[in-house]
N, C-alpha and C positions, 0 to 999 in steps of 0.2 A: 504494500500500500504506500502511496505517496503522501507525505505530510510535509507542510511547509515548515521553514525554520522556526516560526513562532508557535509551532505545535498545532496549528489549525489546518483543516482540510483545504485544499486549493478551491478557488471559486469555479463554478461550472462543473460539468460532468467529467469525471476522469476519462471515460470512454471517448468523449469528444476532444479532450485536450491532448491525448496521446494516440498514436496508432496502436490501439490496444490489441487488435487482432494479431499483429506481427509480434508484439511482446508476448502474448499468450501462447501463440503457436511455437515460438522459439523455446519457451519454458516447458511446453508439453513434450517437445522432441529431444530436448537436451539430455544427453547421457543415457538414452534408452538402449544402449548396447547390452546384449545379454551376457557378455563375458564377465562383467563385474557385478552381476545381479545378486543381490541379497534380498531378504524379505523387506527390510527397511527401504531399500532403493526402489523396489517394485511398488511398494505402498506409496512412495513419493510420486511415482509416475501416475498411478491411479488417481491420487489426490489432484495432481495437475490436470489430468483429463477431465475429472468431474468438476473442478473449478472453472475450467474453460467452458464446459458444457453449460454450467449454471450462468456464467457471464453471457453466453450467447442467448440463452433463454431470457435473462433479465433485460438485455438491451435489444432484443429482437434482431440480432445480427445473423441473418440467414447465410451470409458468406462464411463467417467463422464456423457456424454450425455445420454448413455443408462440407467444409474442409475437415472438421473433426469427425464426422460420421461417414466419410467416404469409405466404402467397403465394409462398413459395420452393419450387422444385422440388428435392426431396431424392433423391439417388441413392446407392446403395451399389455401389462399384466403378465401373468405366467403362461398365457396361451401361446405356444410356439407357432400357431397358425395365424397370429395377428400381425405378422411382419409384412405388410403390404407396401413397404417403402413409401412412407408418407412424405418424405423429403423434408428439408429444413422448415419450410413454411407450415407444413402439416403438423410437424412436431411442436413448433412454437404455438400454433393455434390450439393445440390440446391443453396448453397451460393457461386457459381462460382468456379473458380480455386483458391483454398485456398493456400496461401503461408504463411510461418512463419512470413513474414513481413506484414500480414494483421491482422487488429484488428476490432472487432465489439464493438460499443458503444450503450448503451440503455439510453434513456432520456424521458422526458415528461410523466412520469408514472402517470396514474390516476386510482384510485380504488374507486369502489362504492359497499357498503355493502347492501345486500338485503336478509333479513332473514338469512338463513344458507349459502348463497353464497357471495363470494367476486369476483366481475367481475373487470377485469383490462384491460387497454389499455396502450400501450407504443410505442415510436418511436425507431427504430434501424437504425444505419448507419454502413456500412462496409467501412473501410478505407484501402487503399493500401499504405503502408509506404515504398515501394521499393526505391523511390528517394525523391520526394516531396509528402507529404500527399495528397491523392486524394480520394474523396468519390466515391466509385464504385457502391454503391446501397443504397437505403433508403426504408424503409417500416415500417410496424406496426406489433405489437404483440397484440393479444387479447386473453383472456382466463378466466378461472374460477377456484377458489378454493372453496371447500365445507367443511363446518365444520362438522367433524365427532364426535363420542362420546368423543374423547380425543384430536385430533389434526386436523389441517387444511390439506386437501388433494387436491393436484393439479389434476384436472380432464380433462381439455381441454386447448389447446393452438393452436391458429391460426397464421399463418405467411403469411403476404400479402406484396408483393413488390409494391411500388409506382413508383419507377424509378430505372433503371439500366444503366450501362455504355453501350454504343453502342457496339455491337458484343458479348454481353453476350448470352450464349446458352439458357438461360431461359427468356431473356428480350424481 
């Protein structure tokens, strides 16, 4: 996070002030080589991917989301047959009526290594910051990274909502 020297957040949107997509993608890709992989390093990569995914959802950045999910099987819920390739716009639309004042957080990340696979689970929350912060939905992410010959590759990502605000078009 960027904080000015006086300890305050800079004016304007961080995403508008910097080329955030380039910064996010370089941090997602940095050091993903499999040769030095340990549990902590893989967890760090998973955390970077999920943070970038949350940023793309929060800012409605279809370009960033498109780059992140290229080649990744996206599922909604645990149904393996729900992966009809919604594309970045379709994924963003599933997260309710997105406003500039909405932010997604990701927490409770768990990673389990099994052979060449790194399976993860995490909790996400969507927050409406319009007046007083209000959690509008909560759910989980689950997915997998596979160790390739040189790098870890994100292969699947499931989005499951556990609760949504009354009146949500998907809730």
